[in-house]
ZAZASE-46341 format. One record per residue: residue number from 1; chain; x, y, z of N, C-alpha, C in turn. Coordinates in steps of 0.2 Angstrom, whole numbers, padded with zeros to 4 digits, always signed. Atoms other than C-alpha are relative to their C-alpha. Layout:
(r NUM; "A"; (X; Y; Z); (X; Y; Z); (X; Y; Z));
...
END
This chain:
(r 1; "A"; (-0001; +0003; +0005); (+1769; +1242; +1043); (-0002; +0008; -0005));
(r 2; "A"; (+0001; -0006; +0003); (+1771; +1253; +1029); (-0006; -0004; -0007));
(r 3; "A"; (+0003; +0004; +0006); (+1760; +1248; +1011); (+0003; +0001; -0007));
(r 4; "A"; (-0004; +0000; +0007); (+1766; +1246; +0996); (-0007; +0000; -0007));
(r 5; "A"; (+0007; +0004; +0005); (+1754; +1242; +0978); (+0004; +0002; -0006));
(r 6; "A"; (-0004; +0001; +0005); (+1761; +1235; +0965); (-0003; -0002; -0004));
(r 7; "A"; (+0000; -0008; +0000); (+1757; +1242; +0954); (-0007; +0001; +0004));
(r 8; "A"; (+0007; -0003; -0002); (+1743; +1253; +0957); (-0006; -0001; -0001));
(r 9; "A"; (+0008; +0005; +0005); (+1726; +1247; +0954); (-0003; +0008; -0003));
(r 10; "A"; (+0007; -0007; +0006); (+1713; +1258; +0942); (-0003; -0003; +0004));
(r 11; "A"; (+0007; -0002; -0006); (+1701; +1260; +0959); (+0000; +0005; +0003));
(r 12; "A"; (+0002; -0004; -0004); (+1694; +1273; +0967); (+0006; +0000; +0007));
(r 13; "A"; (-0009; +0002; -0005); (+1709; +1278; +0981); (-0006; +0001; +0008));
(r 14; "A"; (+0000; +0000; -0009); (+1697; +1281; +0997); (-0005; -0008; -0002));
(r 15; "A"; (+0003; +0006; +0000); (+1687; +1264; +0991); (+0007; -0007; +0003));
(r 16; "A"; (-0006; +0005; -0001); (+1704; +1255; +0991); (+0003; +0000; +0008));
(r 17; "A"; (+0000; -0002; -0005); (+1707; +1263; +1006); (-0002; -0001; +0005));
(r 18; "A"; (+0005; +0004; -0004); (+1694; +1257; +1015); (+0001; -0007; +0003));
(r 19; "A"; (+0000; +0007; +0000); (+1699; +1240; +1012); (+0007; -0002; +0004));
(r 20; "A"; (-0007; +0003; -0005); (+1715; +1240; +1023); (-0003; +0004; +0007));
(r 21; "A"; (+0004; -0002; -0005); (+1711; +1240; +1042); (+0006; +0005; +0005));
(r 22; "A"; (-0006; -0002; -0005); (+1728; +1247; +1047); (+0001; +0006; -0003));
(r 23; "A"; (-0003; -0005; +0004); (+1736; +1265; +1044); (+0007; -0001; +0001));
(r 24; "A"; (-0006; +0001; +0002); (+1751; +1268; +1036); (+0007; +0002; +0006));
(r 25; "A"; (-0008; -0001; -0006); (+1769; +1268; +1048); (-0003; -0002; +0007));
(r 26; "A"; (+0005; +0001; -0006); (+1757; +1261; +1063); (+0001; -0008; -0001));
(r 27; "A"; (-0001; +0005; +0000); (+1758; +1243; +1069); (-0003; -0006; -0003));
(r 28; "A"; (+0004; +0004; +0002); (+1751; +1230; +1061); (+0000; -0007; +0006));
(r 29; "A"; (+0002; +0005; -0003); (+1741; +1217; +1072); (-0002; -0005; -0007));
(r 30; "A"; (+0005; +0008; +0003); (+1735; +1199; +1067); (-0008; +0002; -0001));
(r 31; "A"; (+0009; -0004; +0000); (+1717; +1207; +1068); (-0002; +0005; -0008));
(r 32; "A"; (-0001; -0004; +0006); (+1721; +1221; +1055); (+0000; -0004; -0004));
(r 33; "A"; (-0004; +0004; +0004); (+1729; +1209; +1045); (-0007; -0004; -0005));
(r 34; "A"; (+0006; +0007; +0003); (+1713; +1195; +1042); (-0005; +0006; -0002));
(r 35; "A"; (+0006; -0003; +0003); (+1702; +1210; +1040); (+0002; +0004; -0005));
(r 36; "A"; (-0002; -0003; +0007); (+1710; +1218; +1026); (+0000; -0005; -0004));
(r 37; "A"; (+0002; +0004; +0007); (+1711; +1202; +1017); (-0009; -0003; +0000));
(r 38; "A"; (+0006; +0003; +0001); (+1693; +1198; +1021); (-0004; +0006; -0004));
(r 39; "A"; (+0003; -0006; +0007); (+1687; +1217; +1013); (+0004; -0001; -0006));
(r 40; "A"; (-0001; -0002; +0005); (+1698; +1214; +1000); (-0002; -0007; -0005));
(r 41; "A"; (+0004; +0004; +0002); (+1690; +1198; +0997); (-0006; +0001; -0001));
(r 42; "A"; (+0008; -0004; +0001); (+1673; +1206; +0998); (+0000; +0004; -0008));
(r 43; "A"; (-0001; -0004; +0007); (+1678; +1219; +0986); (+0000; -0002; -0006));
(r 44; "A"; (-0001; -0001; +0004); (+1682; +1210; +0974); (+0001; +0002; -0007));
(r 45; "A"; (-0001; -0004; +0004); (+1688; +1219; +0962); (+0008; -0001; -0004));
(r 46; "A"; (-0007; +0002; +0004); (+1705; +1211; +0954); (+0000; -0009; +0000));
(r 47; "A"; (+0000; +0008; +0003); (+1706; +1194; +0945); (+0006; -0005; +0008));
(r 48; "A"; (-0006; +0003; -0006); (+1721; +1190; +0958); (+0003; +0006; +0004));
(r 49; "A"; (-0004; -0002; -0004); (+1730; +1196; +0971); (+0000; -0002; +0008));
(r 50; "A"; (-0003; +0003; -0007); (+1739; +1194; +0987); (+0003; +0004; +0002));
(r 51; "A"; (-0005; -0004; -0004); (+1746; +1204; +1001); (+0007; -0003; +0004));
(r 52; "A"; (-0006; +0000; -0001); (+1763; +1201; +1005); (+0004; +0002; +0005));
(r 53; "A"; (-0005; -0003; -0006); (+1774; +1205; +1023); (+0007; -0001; -0004));
(r 54; "A"; (-0007; +0000; -0001); (+1791; +1210; +1018); (+0004; +0004; +0004));
(r 55; "A"; (-0003; -0004; +0001); (+1804; +1217; +1023); (+0002; +0006; -0001));
(r 56; "A"; (+0000; -0007; +0003); (+1806; +1234; +1022); (+0010; +0004; -0003));
(r 57; "A"; (-0007; +0002; +0002); (+1821; +1239; +1013); (+0003; +0009; +0003));
(r 58; "A"; (-0005; -0006; -0008); (+1823; +1258; +1027); (+0002; -0001; +0004));
(r 59; "A"; (-0001; +0001; -0008); (+1822; +1249; +1042); (+0000; -0004; +0000));
(r 60; "A"; (+0000; +0005; -0002); (+1819; +1236; +1053); (-0011; -0001; +0001));
(r 61; "A"; (+0007; -0001; +0002); (+1800; +1240; +1048); (-0003; -0008; -0003));
(r 62; "A"; (+0003; +0005; +0005); (+1789; +1226; +1039); (-0006; +0007; -0005));
(r 63; "A"; (+0004; -0001; +0005); (+1780; +1232; +1021); (-0006; -0003; -0001));
(r 64; "A"; (+0003; +0004; +0003); (+1765; +1227; +1017); (-0001; +0003; -0009));
(r 65; "A"; (+0000; -0001; +0006); (+1763; +1224; +0998); (-0006; -0002; -0004));
(r 66; "A"; (+0004; +0003; +0005); (+1747; +1223; +0988); (+0002; -0001; -0005));
(r 67; "A"; (-0001; +0001; +0005); (+1750; +1215; +0972); (-0008; -0004; -0003));
(r 68; "A"; (+0006; -0001; +0006); (+1736; +1214; +0959); (+0002; -0001; -0007));
(r 69; "A"; (-0001; +0000; +0008); (+1733; +1208; +0942); (-0008; +0002; -0001));
(r 70; "A"; (+0009; -0005; +0003); (+1718; +1219; +0933); (+0000; -0002; -0008));
(r 71; "A"; (+0001; +0002; +0005); (+1720; +1210; +0918); (-0006; -0006; +0000));
(r 72; "A"; (+0003; +0009; +0000); (+1706; +1193; +0914); (+0000; +0000; -0007));
(r 73; "A"; (+0001; +0001; +0006); (+1706; +1186; +0899); (-0004; -0002; -0003));
(r 74; "A"; (+0008; +0000; +0006); (+1689; +1185; +0886); (+0000; -0006; +0000));
(r 75; "A"; (+0002; +0008; +0001); (+1691; +1166; +0886); (-0004; -0002; +0006));
(r 76; "A"; (+0002; +0003; -0007); (+1686; +1165; +0905); (-0009; -0001; -0004));
(r 77; "A"; (+0009; +0002; +0000); (+1668; +1169; +0898); (-0003; -0005; -0008));
(r 78; "A"; (-0001; +0005; +0004); (+1672; +1155; +0884); (+0001; -0005; +0003));
(r 79; "A"; (-0003; +0008; -0005); (+1675; +1142; +0897); (-0008; -0006; -0002));
(r 80; "A"; (+0004; +0003; +0000); (+1656; +1136; +0894); (-0003; -0003; -0006));
(r 81; "A"; (+0002; +0002; +0008); (+1655; +1134; +0874); (-0001; -0007; +0000));
(r 82; "A"; (+0002; +0009; +0000); (+1656; +1113; +0876); (-0006; -0001; +0001));
(r 83; "A"; (+0005; +0001; -0001); (+1641; +1116; +0883); (-0007; +0008; -0002));
(r 84; "A"; (+0006; -0005; +0003); (+1630; +1129; +0875); (-0001; +0008; +0004));
(r 85; "A"; (+0002; -0006; -0006); (+1635; +1143; +0889); (+0005; +0003; +0000));
(r 86; "A"; (-0008; -0007; +0001); (+1646; +1159; +0888); (-0001; +0004; +0008));
(r 87; "A"; (+0000; -0003; -0006); (+1650; +1170; +0905); (+0003; +0006; -0001));
(r 88; "A"; (-0005; -0009; +0001); (+1652; +1189; +0900); (+0001; +0003; +0005));
(r 89; "A"; (-0001; -0004; -0010); (+1658; +1197; +0916); (+0003; +0006; -0003));
(r 90; "A"; (-0002; -0006; +0001); (+1664; +1214; +0917); (+0004; +0003; +0009));
(r 91; "A"; (-0003; +0000; -0008); (+1675; +1216; +0934); (+0003; +0009; +0001));
(r 92; "A"; (-0003; -0003; -0003); (+1679; +1232; +0942); (-0002; +0008; -0004));
(r 93; "A"; (+0001; -0006; +0007); (+1669; +1246; +0930); (+0001; +0004; +0004));
(r 94; "A"; (-0002; -0009; +0000); (+1673; +1264; +0929); (+0004; +0001; +0008));
(r 95; "A"; (-0004; +0001; -0004); (+1687; +1258; +0943); (-0007; +0003; +0008));
(r 96; "A"; (+0005; +0000; -0003); (+1672; +1260; +0955); (-0004; -0007; +0006));
(r 97; "A"; (-0001; +0004; -0001); (+1673; +1243; +0960); (-0007; -0007; +0000));
(r 98; "A"; (+0006; +0005; +0002); (+1656; +1237; +0952); (+0004; -0004; -0006));
(r 99; "A"; (+0000; +0007; +0001); (+1656; +1220; +0945); (-0007; -0004; -0005));
(r 100; "A"; (+0006; +0001; +0002); (+1643; +1215; +0932); (+0001; -0007; -0004));
(r 101; "A"; (-0002; +0005; +0002); (+1642; +1195; +0929); (-0006; -0003; -0003));
(r 102; "A"; (+0006; +0002; +0001); (+1629; +1185; +0919); (+0002; -0008; -0007));
(r 103; "A"; (+0000; +0005; +0000); (+1626; +1170; +0912); (-0005; -0003; -0005));
(r 104; "A"; (+0005; +0000; +0008); (+1618; +1164; +0892); (+0001; -0009; +0000));
(r 105; "A"; (+0000; +0006; +0005); (+1613; +1147; +0888); (-0006; -0002; -0004));
(r 106; "A"; (+0006; +0002; +0004); (+1605; +1141; +0875); (-0001; -0006; -0002));
(r 107; "A"; (+0002; +0008; +0002); (+1603; +1122; +0874); (-0005; -0001; +0001));
(r 108; "A"; (+0006; +0000; +0001); (+1588; +1119; +0870); (-0005; -0003; +0006));
(r 109; "A"; (+0003; +0003; -0006); (+1583; +1109; +0884); (+0001; +0004; +0006));
(r 110; "A"; (-0001; -0003; -0009); (+1589; +1119; +0899); (+0003; +0008; -0002));
(r 111; "A"; (-0004; -0006; +0002); (+1591; +1137; +0892); (+0000; +0006; +0007));
(r 112; "A"; (+0000; -0003; -0007); (+1596; +1150; +0905); (+0002; +0007; -0002));
(r 113; "A"; (-0003; -0007; +0001); (+1599; +1170; +0907); (-0002; +0000; +0005));
(r 114; "A"; (-0001; +0000; -0007); (+1606; +1174; +0923); (+0004; +0009; +0000));
(r 115; "A"; (-0005; -0008; +0001); (+1614; +1194; +0926); (+0001; +0001; +0009));
(r 116; "A"; (-0002; -0002; -0006); (+1620; +1201; +0942); (+0005; +0006; -0001));
(r 117; "A"; (-0001; -0007; -0001); (+1626; +1218; +0948); (+0001; -0002; +0006));
(r 118; "A"; (+0001; -0001; -0007); (+1635; +1222; +0963); (+0007; +0006; +0000));
(r 119; "A"; (-0008; -0007; -0001); (+1647; +1236; +0970); (+0001; +0000; +0010));
(r 120; "A"; (+0001; -0002; -0006); (+1653; +1242; +0986); (-0006; +0006; +0004));
(r 121; "A"; (+0004; -0007; -0001); (+1641; +1253; +0998); (+0002; +0005; +0003));
(r 122; "A"; (-0001; -0005; -0004); (+1644; +1270; +1002); (+0009; +0001; -0001));
(r 123; "A"; (-0010; +0001; +0001); (+1664; +1267; +0993); (+0001; -0003; +0007));
(r 124; "A"; (-0002; +0002; -0004); (+1666; +1257; +1007); (+0002; -0008; -0001));
(r 125; "A"; (-0002; +0006; +0004); (+1675; +1241; +1004); (-0003; -0007; +0006));
(r 126; "A"; (+0001; +0004; -0002); (+1667; +1231; +1020); (-0006; -0001; +0001));
(r 127; "A"; (+0007; +0002; +0002); (+1650; +1232; +1014); (-0001; -0001; -0007));
(r 128; "A"; (+0003; +0000; +0008); (+1643; +1228; +0996); (-0009; -0004; +0000));
(r 129; "A"; (+0006; +0003; +0000); (+1627; +1224; +0989); (+0001; -0004; -0007));
(r 130; "A"; (+0000; +0003; +0006); (+1621; +1213; +0975); (-0008; +0002; -0002));
(r 131; "A"; (+0007; +0001; +0003); (+1606; +1214; +0964); (+0002; -0006; -0007));
(r 132; "A"; (-0002; +0007; +0002); (+1603; +1196; +0956); (-0006; +0002; -0006));
(r 133; "A"; (+0007; +0003; +0003); (+1590; +1191; +0942); (+0002; -0006; -0004));
(r 134; "A"; (-0002; +0004; +0004); (+1591; +1174; +0934); (-0008; -0004; -0002));
(r 135; "A"; (+0006; +0003; +0005); (+1577; +1165; +0921); (+0003; -0006; -0003));
(r 136; "A"; (-0003; +0004; +0002); (+1577; +1148; +0918); (-0006; -0005; -0006));
(r 137; "A"; (+0004; +0003; +0003); (+1567; +1137; +0904); (+0003; -0007; -0002));
(r 138; "A"; (-0001; +0008; -0001); (+1568; +1118; +0906); (-0004; -0004; -0002));
(r 139; "A"; (+0005; +0003; +0001); (+1563; +1103; +0899); (+0003; -0008; +0005));
(r 140; "A"; (-0001; +0004; -0002); (+1562; +1088; +0909); (+0000; -0007; +0000));
(r 141; "A"; (+0004; +0008; -0001); (+1560; +1070; +0910); (+0001; -0006; +0005));
(r 142; "A"; (+0000; +0006; -0008); (+1557; +1056; +0925); (-0002; -0003; -0004));
(r 143; "A"; (+0002; +0007; +0000); (+1556; +1040; +0923); (-0009; -0002; -0002));
(r 144; "A"; (+0008; +0001; -0003); (+1538; +1040; +0934); (-0004; +0005; -0006));
(r 145; "A"; (+0007; -0006; +0006); (+1530; +1055; +0920); (+0003; -0001; -0005));
(r 146; "A"; (-0001; -0002; +0007); (+1531; +1060; +0906); (+0002; +0006; -0001));
(r 147; "A"; (-0004; -0007; +0000); (+1542; +1074; +0901); (-0003; +0005; +0001));
(r 148; "A"; (+0006; -0006; -0001); (+1536; +1091; +0908); (+0006; +0005; -0002));
(r 149; "A"; (-0004; -0005; +0000); (+1543; +1109; +0905); (-0001; +0006; +0006));
(r 150; "A"; (-0001; -0003; -0008); (+1548; +1120; +0920); (+0003; +0008; -0001));
(r 151; "A"; (-0003; -0005; +0000); (+1551; +1138; +0919); (-0001; +0004; +0007));
(r 152; "A"; (+0000; -0001; -0006); (+1557; +1148; +0933); (+0004; +0005; +0000));
(r 153; "A"; (-0002; -0007; +0000); (+1560; +1167; +0936); (+0004; +0002; +0007));
(r 154; "A"; (+0001; +0000; -0007); (+1568; +1174; +0952); (+0006; +0005; +0000));
(r 155; "A"; (-0002; -0006; -0001); (+1577; +1190; +0957); (+0001; +0001; +0007));
(r 156; "A"; (-0001; -0003; -0006); (+1583; +1197; +0972); (+0006; +0003; +0001));
(r 157; "A"; (-0003; -0003; -0002); (+1593; +1207; +0983); (+0006; +0000; +0004));
(r 158; "A"; (-0003; +0002; -0005); (+1608; +1203; +0995); (+0007; +0004; +0002));
(r 159; "A"; (-0004; -0005; -0004); (+1619; +1213; +1008); (+0004; -0003; +0003));
(r 160; "A"; (-0007; +0001; -0003); (+1636; +1208; +1013); (+0006; +0004; +0005));
(r 161; "A"; (-0005; -0004; -0004); (+1647; +1214; +1026); (+0008; -0005; +0003));
(r 162; "A"; (-0007; +0002; -0002); (+1666; +1208; +1030); (+0004; +0002; +0006));
(r 163; "A"; (-0003; -0001; -0006); (+1674; +1208; +1047); (+0004; -0004; +0002));
(r 164; "A"; (-0006; +0004; -0004); (+1689; +1201; +1051); (-0002; -0009; -0002));
(r 165; "A"; (+0002; +0007; -0002); (+1685; +1182; +1056); (-0009; +0000; +0000));
(r 166; "A"; (+0006; +0001; -0001); (+1667; +1186; +1055); (-0002; +0004; -0008));
(r 167; "A"; (+0003; -0002; +0005); (+1656; +1187; +1038); (-0008; -0001; +0002));
(r 168; "A"; (+0009; +0000; -0001); (+1636; +1192; +1038); (-0003; +0003; -0010));
(r 169; "A"; (+0003; -0003; +0004); (+1626; +1192; +1025); (-0010; -0001; -0001));
(r 170; "A"; (+0006; +0000; +0002); (+1607; +1195; +1021); (-0003; +0000; -0008));
(r 171; "A"; (+0004; -0001; +0008); (+1594; +1191; +1005); (-0006; +0002; +0000));
(r 172; "A"; (+0010; -0001; +0000); (+1576; +1194; +1001); (+0001; +0000; -0008));
(r 173; "A"; (+0001; +0003; +0005); (+1571; +1186; +0986); (-0008; -0001; -0003));
(r 174; "A"; (+0006; +0000; +0004); (+1557; +1185; +0974); (+0001; -0005; -0006));
(r 175; "A"; (-0004; +0002; +0004); (+1555; +1171; +0965); (-0010; -0003; -0005));
(r 176; "A"; (+0004; +0004; +0003); (+1540; +1163; +0950); (+0001; -0007; -0004));
(r 177; "A"; (-0001; +0005; +0003); (+1538; +1145; +0943); (-0005; -0003; -0004));
(r 178; "A"; (+0006; +0007; +0005); (+1525; +1135; +0931); (+0003; -0004; -0004));
(r 179; "A"; (-0001; +0006; +0003); (+1524; +1118; +0926); (-0004; -0002; -0006));
(r 180; "A"; (+0005; +0003; +0004); (+1518; +1111; +0911); (+0000; -0006; -0003));
(r 181; "A"; (+0001; +0009; +0000); (+1512; +1091; +0908); (+0002; -0002; +0006));
(r 182; "A"; (-0003; +0001; -0004); (+1517; +1091; +0924); (-0006; +0000; +0007));
(r 183; "A"; (+0006; +0000; -0005); (+1505; +1086; +0943); (+0005; +0004; +0004));
(r 184; "A"; (-0002; -0004; -0004); (+1516; +1100; +0952); (-0001; +0006; -0001));
(r 185; "A"; (+0002; -0008; -0003); (+1511; +1117; +0960); (+0005; +0004; -0004));
(r 186; "A"; (-0004; -0003; +0001); (+1515; +1133; +0951); (-0002; +0004; +0003));
(r 187; "A"; (+0003; -0006; -0006); (+1515; +1148; +0961); (+0007; +0006; -0002));
(r 188; "A"; (-0002; -0005; -0003); (+1526; +1163; +0969); (+0002; -0001; +0007));
(r 189; "A"; (-0004; -0002; -0005); (+1539; +1165; +0981); (+0001; +0006; +0003));
(r 190; "A"; (-0004; -0004; -0002); (+1545; +1174; +0992); (+0003; -0001; +0007));
(r 191; "A"; (-0007; +0002; -0005); (+1561; +1175; +1005); (+0004; +0005; +0002));
(r 192; "A"; (-0005; -0002; -0001); (+1572; +1180; +1014); (+0005; -0005; +0006));
(r 193; "A"; (-0004; +0005; -0003); (+1588; +1173; +1022); (+0004; +0004; +0003));
(r 194; "A"; (-0005; -0001; -0003); (+1601; +1177; +1033); (+0006; -0003; +0001));
(r 195; "A"; (-0006; +0004; -0002); (+1619; +1171; +1037); (+0006; +0002; +0003));
(r 196; "A"; (-0006; -0003; -0003); (+1634; +1173; +1047); (+0003; -0007; +0000));
(r 197; "A"; (-0007; +0005; -0001); (+1652; +1165; +1045); (+0004; +0001; +0005));
(r 198; "A"; (-0004; -0001; -0005); (+1665; +1164; +1058); (+0006; -0005; -0002));
(r 199; "A"; (-0006; +0007; -0001); (+1683; +1156; +1057); (+0001; +0001; +0008));
(r 200; "A"; (+0001; +0002; -0009); (+1684; +1147; +1075); (+0008; -0002; +0000));
(r 201; "A"; (-0008; +0006; -0001); (+1703; +1139; +1071); (+0004; +0003; -0006));
(r 202; "A"; (-0007; -0001; +0005); (+1719; +1148; +1061); (+0005; -0006; +0002));
(r 203; "A"; (-0008; +0001; -0001); (+1735; +1139; +1059); (+0002; +0000; -0009));
(r 204; "A"; (-0005; -0002; +0007); (+1744; +1147; +1043); (+0005; -0004; -0001));
(r 205; "A"; (-0007; +0005; +0000); (+1760; +1135; +1046); (-0003; -0006; -0001));
(r 206; "A"; (+0002; +0003; +0004); (+1748; +1123; +1041); (-0006; -0001; -0007));
(r 207; "A"; (+0006; +0001; +0007); (+1737; +1128; +1027); (-0007; -0002; +0006));
(r 208; "A"; (+0006; +0002; -0002); (+1722; +1126; +1039); (-0005; +0005; +0005));
(r 209; "A"; (+0008; -0004; -0003); (+1704; +1135; +1045); (-0004; -0004; +0001));
(r 210; "A"; (+0007; +0005; -0002); (+1690; +1128; +1054); (-0004; +0005; +0000));
(r 211; "A"; (+0007; -0005; -0001); (+1674; +1140; +1051); (-0006; -0004; +0001));
(r 212; "A"; (+0006; +0001; -0004); (+1657; +1138; +1058); (-0003; +0005; -0007));
(r 213; "A"; (+0006; -0002; +0004); (+1642; +1142; +1048); (-0007; +0000; +0001));
(r 214; "A"; (+0008; +0000; -0001); (+1626; +1147; +1052); (-0006; +0004; -0004));
(r 215; "A"; (+0003; -0004; +0005); (+1611; +1154; +1042); (-0009; -0002; +0003));
(r 216; "A"; (+0006; +0000; -0002); (+1591; +1156; +1045); (-0006; +0001; -0006));
(r 217; "A"; (+0003; -0005; +0005); (+1578; +1159; +1031); (-0008; -0002; +0002));
(r 218; "A"; (+0008; +0000; +0000); (+1559; +1161; +1031); (-0001; +0001; -0007));
(r 219; "A"; (+0003; -0001; +0004); (+1548; +1158; +1016); (-0008; +0001; -0002));
(r 220; "A"; (+0008; -0002; +0001); (+1529; +1162; +1009); (-0002; -0002; -0007));
(r 221; "A"; (-0001; +0002; +0008); (+1526; +1151; +0994); (-0010; +0001; -0002));
(r 222; "A"; (+0009; -0004; +0003); (+1507; +1159; +0984); (-0003; -0006; -0007));
(r 223; "A"; (+0003; +0006; +0005); (+1499; +1142; +0972); (-0003; +0000; -0001));
(r 224; "A"; (+0006; +0000; +0005); (+1490; +1143; +0959); (-0005; -0003; +0001));
END
């Protein structure tokens, strides 16, 4: 299959090349096609994209055509305004596949600020890391209790891997929480988690996919 890019994306050439699991002018296997889709999804460099298989204009072979849209309306950041929330974000910063996402909420009862930065590892679209932090200051009202305040901060690192029908992820995180006017214990927690996803059955003609998910986690809480 030959590869066509429409239009030419503003992305590092080595990084883009690593997303494709097949070589130009070589036979295109179904497994390589699925692996390519999984890597492009993990890369997350374009607001919208699709890979189409089209008859070549040169011979009887197929062309794999990557069509992308790289512009995203700034209105997406304002979709939460009715709820006093904005979502500033920057996708594919510097053409390196670096994504920056954030949340800011100024509701007096449930303030929140969150930030995440993700990028490919070693310019390989099959591997990605994400650094993130999330802080909340919320007032709660529970019928059996008087109103209480919760302050919670959390930060962590995610590692993600996409390989065709298999997808792996691992997370390490630390969090701290404090309560006022509530009988709940505050303290600090550290945790790790590993997860795996597998596409078990695919029927493209029915638009049907059966997937399996498994995960394991371990955490330790240090109360005050």
